C-alpha positions, 0 to 999 in steps of 0.5 A: 425553920422547918424547911431549912431542917428538911433541906439539911436532912435531904442533903445528908441523905444525898451525901450518904447515897452518893457515898454508897454509889462511889463505894459501889463503883470502887468495889466493882473496880476492886473486883476486876482482875488486877493480875491478868495473864494471856497464853494465846496470841489472839487473847493477847491482842484482845486483853491488851486492847481492852484491859489497862496494860498495867493490869496485865502481868504477861502475854505470849512472846508472839504479841511482840512479833510484828508479823503476828501481832497488832499490839506490838507497841502495847506488848513491848513493856510486858513480860513474855511467856511461852505458854508454860504453867511453870511461867504462870503459876508463880505469878499468882494471877487472878485471871488467865485467858487462854485458847482451848486448843493451844496450851491444853497441858498448861491450862490443865495444871493452872486449873489444878492450882486453883487459878481462875481461867477463861478458855476461848475456842478459835473463832469461825466468823465475825459474829464469833469475834464479836462474842469473844470480844464481849466475853473477854471484856466482861471477864476483865471488867471492861464492858464499855471498852469491849463495846467500843472495839466492836463499834469500831469494827462494825462501823468499818464493816458497814462501809463494805459494799455487798455485791449480789451473789451472781456478780461476785468475783471468785477468790481463793487464799493461798498460804505458806505450805499451800494451805487455803481457808474454806467454809467455817473459818474466820477468813472465809467469812471475811472473804464472803463479806467483802464481795467474793465467792470463795473457791475453796468453799465451792470445792469442799476443801474443808475448813483448812486444807492443802490446795495443790498448785495444779488446781490454781493453775487449771481453775484460776480464780479472779483474785488470788489472795496471798496470805503473808506472814510478813516474815523477815527470814525465808522459810520452807513453808513460804517457798511455795509462794515464790514458785515460778508457776505461781508468779506466771499466774500472777501475771494473768490474774489479780493478786492481793496480799493480806498480812495473816495478822489481820484476820487470824484473830478477832479484832479490828484487823478483820475490818482492815482485811475486809476493806482491802478485799472490798477495794479489789472487788470494786476495781474488778467490777469497774474494769468489767463495766468498761470491757 
């Protein structure tokens, strides 16, 4: 009968279309980079969270350092590099992801070797972080995973309460070597989104600047944010964090410790840092209401 023949033809055509669709999907998968190398701690973390670790040939040694990295478990089984072209070129990667300021000599040599490379600048805001996540996700062929990571970040940030400008407590970051984070930095964006006024922004310290201990003592903030590297060994850079004057100041004002790994790079750690600061801002607001 004619309708039997029509159904047979339709089934045949559908099977061809299905075959083409599967072929296109497989083709797109095959075209994704399968031999990825990262040369920057920030790109390490995003590459390992977005791409299948089996497709990652090498990440920096910092990815395995708990004080620096949020992806220690993912990085543990992956060979390390120290940002050298001599380590990368023999691996014959089909994609290298690097920072624009961390390994310029290596990236120049990698380019001359004809290896595809994606260079990403430091991020200065959470919006920059979202953009960078999308860029890496697109480069490694995992757009959905990138969107999932952004979704997790945004859902957590949506829980952060936004205080009016006039009622915001003041805060300043104090890092090893006495550095602070001013306007135009990722850290400053997190601080402001968490309900604080950043004193470093008000004093025009610049993006990253040394802040004298005397300034903290003469104009103490409501909250002192100590940026900790969670070091297992003491260092000259971190000695100032144990200064006697700073310890006395901590008896008069609130002190919050933020591990530097949370907000040094794009990723979910930004939301974790914001959550810590948001809780502190709300505690201050409640204590003021009862004064």
